[in-house]
C-alpha positions as CSV (number, residue, x, y, z in Angstrom):
1,M,-16.0,16.0,16.3
2,R,-14.4,12.8,17.6
3,F,-11.8,12.9,20.4
4,C,-8.5,11.1,20.0
5,P,-6.8,10.1,23.3
6,H,-3.4,10.1,21.7
7,R,-3.3,13.7,20.4
8,P,-1.0,15.3,21.3
9,P,1.7,14.0,21.1
10,C,0.8,11.6,18.2
11,G,1.1,13.4,14.9
12,G,-0.1,10.5,12.7
13,C,-3.3,12.4,11.8
14,P,-2.4,16.1,11.5
15,R,-5.8,17.0,10.2
16,F,-7.7,14.7,12.6
17,A,-11.6,14.9,12.3
18,Q,-11.3,17.2,9.3
19,R,-13.3,16.0,6.3
20,G,-12.1,16.0,2.7
21,I,-8.7,16.3,1.3
22,A,-6.2,18.8,2.6
23,P,-6.9,22.4,1.5
24,D,-3.5,22.9,-0.2
25,A,-3.9,19.7,-2.2
26,R,-7.4,20.8,-3.2
27,R,-6.2,24.2,-4.4
28,A,-3.3,22.6,-6.4
29,L,-5.6,20.1,-8.1
30,D,-8.3,22.8,-8.7
31,D,-5.7,25.0,-10.3
32,Y,-4.4,22.1,-12.5
33,A,-7.9,21.2,-13.6
34,R,-8.7,24.8,-14.4
35,A,-5.5,25.3,-16.4
36,S,-6.2,22.0,-18.3
37,N,-9.8,23.1,-19.2
38,L,-11.2,20.2,-17.1
39,P,-14.5,20.2,-15.1
40,S,-14.4,21.0,-11.4
41,L,-12.4,18.4,-9.5
42,S,-14.4,15.4,-8.2
43,V,-13.3,14.0,-4.8
44,V,-14.2,10.5,-3.7
45,D,-14.3,9.9,0.1
46,G,-14.6,6.8,2.2
47,P,-15.0,6.0,5.9
48,L,-13.0,8.2,8.3
49,Y,-12.7,5.9,11.2
50,G,-11.7,2.2,11.6
51,F,-10.7,2.1,7.9
52,R,-7.0,1.2,8.3
53,V,-6.6,-2.5,7.8
54,R,-2.8,-2.4,7.6
55,A,-0.5,-0.9,10.2
56,R,3.1,-0.9,11.1
57,L,3.9,-0.1,14.8
58,A,7.3,0.5,16.2
59,I,8.1,-1.3,19.5
60,R,10.3,0.6,21.9
61,G,10.5,1.2,25.6
62,R,11.2,-0.6,28.8
63,L,11.0,-4.4,29.4
64,N,7.8,-4.2,31.5
65,T,6.2,-1.2,29.7
66,P,6.9,-1.4,26.0
67,K,5.3,1.2,23.7
68,L,3.7,0.1,20.4
69,G,3.0,3.0,18.2
70,L,4.3,5.8,15.9
71,F,7.4,7.9,16.0
72,L,7.0,11.4,17.2
73,A,7.6,13.7,14.2
74,G,11.4,14.2,13.7
75,T,12.4,11.8,16.4
76,H,12.7,8.1,17.2
77,R,10.5,8.5,20.3
78,V,7.5,6.3,20.1
79,V,4.0,7.4,20.9
80,H,1.9,4.5,22.3
81,V,-1.4,4.3,20.5
82,P,-3.5,1.5,22.0
83,Q,-6.9,3.1,21.1
84,C,-6.2,4.4,17.6
85,S,-9.6,5.4,16.1
86,I,-8.5,5.0,12.5
87,H,-7.2,1.5,13.0
88,H,-9.6,-1.5,12.3
89,P,-10.5,-2.6,15.9
90,L,-8.7,-5.9,15.4
91,I,-5.4,-4.1,14.9
92,N,-5.7,-2.5,18.3
93,R,-6.6,-5.9,19.8
94,V,-3.6,-7.6,18.2
95,A,-1.3,-4.9,19.5
96,A,-2.6,-5.3,23.0
97,V,-2.2,-9.1,22.9
98,V,1.4,-8.8,21.5
99,R,2.3,-6.2,24.1
100,R,1.1,-8.4,26.9
101,A,3.0,-11.4,25.5
102,L,6.2,-9.4,25.1
103,V,6.0,-8.3,28.8
104,E,5.1,-11.8,30.0
105,F,8.0,-13.6,28.2
106,K,10.4,-10.8,28.9
107,I,11.2,-9.9,25.3
108,P,13.3,-6.7,25.3
109,S,12.3,-3.9,23.0
110,Y,14.7,-2.5,20.4
111,S,16.9,0.5,21.0
112,E,18.3,2.3,18.0
113,R,21.0,4.1,20.0
114,A,22.5,0.9,21.4
115,H,21.3,-1.4,18.6
116,V,20.2,-3.9,21.2
117,G,16.9,-5.4,22.1
118,L,14.8,-7.9,20.1
119,A,11.3,-6.7,19.4
120,R,11.6,-4.0,16.8
121,H,8.3,-3.6,14.9
122,L,4.8,-5.1,14.7
123,Q,2.9,-5.3,11.3
124,V,-0.8,-6.2,11.3
125,V,-2.9,-6.8,8.2
126,V,-6.6,-7.5,8.5
127,E,-8.2,-9.8,5.9
128,R,-11.6,-8.3,5.4
129,A,-13.5,-11.4,4.4
130,S,-12.4,-13.5,7.3
131,Q,-11.8,-10.7,9.8
132,R,-8.6,-12.3,10.8
133,A,-5.1,-10.7,11.2
134,Q,-1.8,-11.5,9.5
135,V,0.7,-10.7,12.2
136,V,4.4,-10.1,11.7
137,I,6.9,-9.6,14.5
138,V,10.1,-7.8,13.3
139,A,13.1,-8.7,15.3
140,N,16.7,-7.5,15.8
141,G,17.9,-11.1,15.6
142,A,18.3,-13.9,13.2
143,S,16.5,-16.7,15.1
144,V,12.8,-17.1,16.1
145,A,13.9,-19.2,19.1
146,P,13.7,-16.4,21.7
147,F,10.1,-15.7,20.6
148,E,8.8,-19.3,20.6
149,A,6.9,-19.1,23.9
150,C,5.7,-15.6,23.0
151,F,4.4,-16.7,19.6
152,A,2.6,-19.7,21.2
153,A,0.8,-17.3,23.6
154,I,-0.1,-14.9,20.8
155,R,-1.6,-17.7,18.7
156,E,-3.6,-19.1,21.6
157,R,-4.9,-15.7,22.8
158,L,-6.0,-14.5,19.3
159,G,-7.5,-17.8,18.4
160,D,-9.9,-17.6,15.4
161,E,-8.9,-13.9,15.0
162,L,-5.4,-15.0,13.9
163,H,-4.9,-15.4,10.1
164,S,-1.1,-16.1,10.3
165,L,1.9,-15.4,12.4
166,W,5.3,-14.5,11.0
167,F,8.9,-13.8,12.2
168,N,10.9,-11.3,10.2
169,S,14.6,-10.7,10.9
170,N,15.9,-7.1,10.5
171,Q,19.3,-6.6,12.0
172,S,20.2,-3.5,10.0
173,G,21.0,-0.2,11.6
174,G,18.8,1.9,9.3
175,N,15.2,2.9,9.3
176,T,13.9,0.1,7.1
177,V,11.1,-1.7,8.8
178,L,11.1,-5.1,7.3
179,G,14.0,-7.4,6.5
180,P,14.0,-9.5,3.3
181,D,13.3,-12.9,4.9
182,F,10.1,-14.1,6.5
183,Q,9.5,-17.3,8.5
184,R,5.9,-18.5,8.8
185,W,5.0,-19.7,12.2
186,C,1.5,-20.7,11.3
187,G,-1.4,-19.9,8.9
188,P,-1.8,-19.3,5.2
189,E,0.9,-17.8,3.0
190,S,-1.1,-14.7,2.1
191,V,-4.0,-12.4,2.9
192,V,-6.6,-12.6,0.1
193,E,-8.7,-9.6,-0.9
194,H,-11.3,-9.4,-3.6
195,F,-11.7,-6.5,-6.0
196,G,-14.5,-7.2,-8.5
197,E,-14.0,-10.8,-9.5
198,A,-10.3,-10.9,-8.8
199,A,-8.6,-12.6,-5.9
200,V,-5.5,-10.6,-4.9
201,H,-2.8,-12.1,-2.7
202,Y,-0.8,-10.2,-0.1
203,P,2.2,-12.0,1.4
204,P,3.5,-10.3,4.5
205,G,6.3,-8.3,2.7
206,A,4.2,-7.1,-0.3
207,F,3.1,-3.5,-0.6
208,G,-0.6,-3.0,0.1
209,Q,-2.9,0.0,0.7
210,S,-4.1,0.5,4.3
211,N,-7.5,2.0,3.1
212,L,-8.9,-0.8,1.0
213,G,-12.4,0.8,0.8
214,V,-11.1,3.8,-1.1
215,A,-8.5,1.7,-3.0
216,G,-11.4,-0.4,-4.2
217,S,-13.1,2.7,-5.5
218,I,-10.0,3.6,-7.5
219,I,-10.0,0.1,-9.0
220,D,-13.7,0.4,-9.9
221,H,-13.1,3.8,-11.4
222,I,-10.3,2.4,-13.7
223,R,-12.1,-0.8,-14.6
224,A,-15.3,1.1,-15.7
225,R,-13.3,3.2,-18.2
226,I,-11.4,0.4,-19.9
227,S,-12.6,-0.4,-23.4
228,P,-13.5,-4.1,-23.9
229,G,-10.7,-6.0,-25.6
230,A,-8.0,-3.4,-24.7
231,R,-4.4,-4.4,-24.7
232,V,-3.0,-3.2,-21.3
233,A,0.4,-2.6,-19.8
234,E,0.8,-1.9,-16.1
235,F,3.9,-0.6,-14.4
236,Y,4.5,-0.7,-10.7
237,A,1.9,-3.5,-10.6
238,G,2.5,-4.7,-7.1
239,V,0.5,-7.8,-6.3
240,G,-1.9,-7.0,-9.2
241,A,-4.7,-5.3,-7.4
242,I,-5.5,-3.2,-10.4
243,G,-4.2,-5.4,-13.2
244,L,-6.0,-8.6,-12.2
245,S,-9.1,-6.7,-11.5
246,V,-9.4,-5.3,-15.0
247,L,-8.4,-8.5,-16.7
248,S,-11.9,-9.5,-17.6
249,R,-12.2,-6.4,-19.8
250,A,-8.7,-6.7,-21.5
251,S,-7.6,-9.0,-24.3
252,R,-4.1,-9.1,-22.8
253,I,-2.2,-7.4,-20.0
254,V,1.6,-7.1,-19.3
255,M,2.4,-6.3,-15.7
256,N,5.8,-5.1,-14.5
257,E,7.0,-5.3,-10.9
258,I,10.3,-5.4,-9.1
259,G,9.6,-6.3,-5.4
260,P,10.1,-10.0,-4.6
261,Q,7.2,-10.3,-2.1
262,S,4.9,-8.4,-4.4
263,L,5.9,-10.7,-7.3
264,R,5.1,-13.7,-5.1
265,G,1.6,-12.3,-4.5
266,L,1.2,-11.6,-8.2
267,D,2.2,-15.2,-9.0
268,L,-0.4,-16.5,-6.5
269,G,-3.1,-14.4,-8.0
270,I,-2.3,-15.5,-11.5
271,A,-2.1,-19.2,-10.4
272,G,-5.7,-18.9,-9.2
273,L,-7.1,-17.7,-12.6
274,G,-8.8,-19.9,-15.1
275,F,-6.8,-21.1,-18.1
276,E,-8.2,-18.5,-20.5
277,E,-7.6,-15.6,-18.2
278,R,-4.2,-16.8,-17.2
279,A,-3.2,-17.0,-20.9
280,K,-3.9,-13.3,-21.2
281,V,-1.3,-12.3,-18.6
282,E,2.4,-11.7,-19.0
283,V,4.7,-10.6,-16.1
284,V,7.9,-8.6,-16.8
285,R,10.1,-8.7,-13.7
286,G,12.5,-5.9,-12.9
287,S,12.5,-2.2,-12.7
288,A,10.1,0.0,-14.7
289,E,13.0,1.7,-16.4
290,A,14.4,-1.6,-17.7
291,A,11.1,-2.9,-19.1
292,P,10.2,-0.9,-22.2
293,V,9.1,-4.2,-23.8
294,A,6.0,-4.0,-21.7
295,L,4.8,-1.0,-23.7
296,L,4.8,-2.8,-27.1
297,G,1.4,-3.1,-28.5
298,A,-0.4,-1.5,-25.5
299,D,-3.6,0.5,-26.1
300,L,-3.7,1.5,-22.5
301,V,-0.9,2.0,-20.0
302,I,-1.5,2.1,-16.3
303,V,1.2,3.6,-14.0
304,D,1.0,3.6,-10.2
305,P,4.4,4.7,-9.1
306,P,5.8,5.3,-5.6
307,R,5.7,8.8,-4.2
308,Q,8.7,10.0,-6.1
309,G,6.9,9.5,-9.4
310,L,7.8,7.9,-12.7
311,D,11.3,6.6,-13.4
312,A,12.8,9.0,-15.9
313,P,13.4,6.3,-18.6
314,L,9.8,5.1,-18.5
315,L,8.6,8.7,-18.8
316,E,10.8,9.2,-21.8
317,N,9.5,5.9,-23.4
318,L,5.9,7.0,-22.9
319,I,6.6,10.3,-24.6
320,L,8.5,8.7,-27.5
321,S,5.9,5.9,-28.0
322,P,2.7,7.2,-26.6
323,P,-0.2,4.7,-26.2
324,E,-3.7,5.7,-27.0
325,R,-4.5,6.2,-23.3
326,L,-2.6,6.5,-20.1
327,V,-3.9,6.4,-16.6
328,Y,-1.7,7.8,-13.9
329,V,-2.4,6.8,-10.3
330,S,-0.4,9.0,-8.0
331,C,0.2,9.1,-4.2
332,G,2.7,12.0,-4.6
333,L,1.0,15.3,-5.7
334,G,4.2,17.1,-6.4
335,S,5.7,14.4,-8.5
336,F,2.4,13.9,-10.4
337,L,2.2,17.6,-11.3
338,R,5.8,17.5,-12.5
339,D,5.3,14.3,-14.6
340,A,2.0,15.6,-16.0
341,A,3.6,18.8,-17.1
342,R,6.3,16.8,-18.9
343,L,3.7,14.5,-20.6
344,V,1.5,17.3,-21.8
345,G,4.4,19.7,-22.5
346,S,5.9,17.1,-24.9
347,N,2.7,17.4,-27.1
348,A,2.4,13.6,-26.8
349,F,-0.6,13.7,-24.5
350,R,-3.5,15.8,-23.3
351,V,-5.2,15.3,-19.9
352,V,-8.9,14.5,-20.2
353,E,-10.0,13.6,-16.7
354,L,-8.9,14.2,-13.1
355,T,-10.2,12.7,-9.9
356,A,-9.0,12.9,-6.3
357,F,-9.5,10.1,-3.8
358,N,-9.3,10.6,-0.1
359,L,-7.1,7.6,0.5
360,F,-5.3,9.1,3.4
361,P,-7.8,10.9,5.6
362,F,-6.6,13.5,8.1
363,T,-3.2,13.9,6.3
364,E,-1.8,16.3,3.7
365,H,-1.6,13.5,1.2
366,V,-4.0,12.7,-1.6
367,E,-4.4,10.0,-4.2
368,T,-4.9,11.4,-7.7
369,V,-6.1,9.5,-10.8
370,A,-5.6,11.2,-14.1
371,W,-6.5,10.0,-17.6
372,F,-4.4,11.1,-20.6
373,E,-5.1,10.6,-24.3
374,R,-2.5,10.6,-27.1
375,V,-2.5,13.8,-29.2
376,P,-3.3,13.0,-32.8
């Protein structure tokens, strides 16, 4: 068993060094599979250490000894995690370089209680192909000016390991990590990842999975089960990691997304397609509940909602006009079981396949992929 120097007090990995998905999640999914007359649950695992290529670290503490890490459960006290074993090593290196620069150039850390201080959060995303880091400093201020010397030092010290460096202003008093506006200090506009033949773009404010190895397994799982020539609709499409990756098997795909930064990444991905592939794609912007037009003519619907599950109007539209097949990608087990009960209980669908993916090692969370077919 590995040793973690940050436990306790760090609670980021409550099941540290334990293999497989959480026992409670396993029991719940086994029970659901059994009740649905499905085969025994299949669980797909990935690497357990160094897998996290995306991290957000709070910056708190004193001027000469800032802490970069995670909040202690139930508090706003930060646990400094300089040697996190689930982070890609480059994330730990970036955090160390940023911490040193903050101290050297006397950038004060943020304090929630007083709503003062400048350095609020650090986001790091590692681009796997180049092994370079997209770095975002989130500030409690509107101007990058106080950080200019600090940014110059970070750029010099990371050198070829730096993908891009960004300033993000977040002067709100809440718990939101990122503000809406990003200023690029240097480097490309987006991190690019490849899933199958698709190039997928991640601007710094777009949603992305931190465990791309297992996320790629999910995409492969879905792509392999799509009938050639299928007409596809995808809701909560994000930057298009699933949709663009299955495009070669589809005759058309309509993708729905609401987040501005994710939509920007999706636009970049579509712009990089060839003419014929690009002609197969339509993007419907806005909330999933306001986009029933995306369902029209779809043989297959893909949904990958946030943890709270499907928007109620979308769920009702799926029941009223069920496609031939529905694949539900879920990061919230409770909401998935609730939505699945509604889909099946309506007699519109039956569940035909269930797979668990260990996307969040050492936690209580599990990613579930379920396939439904329309009831004749």
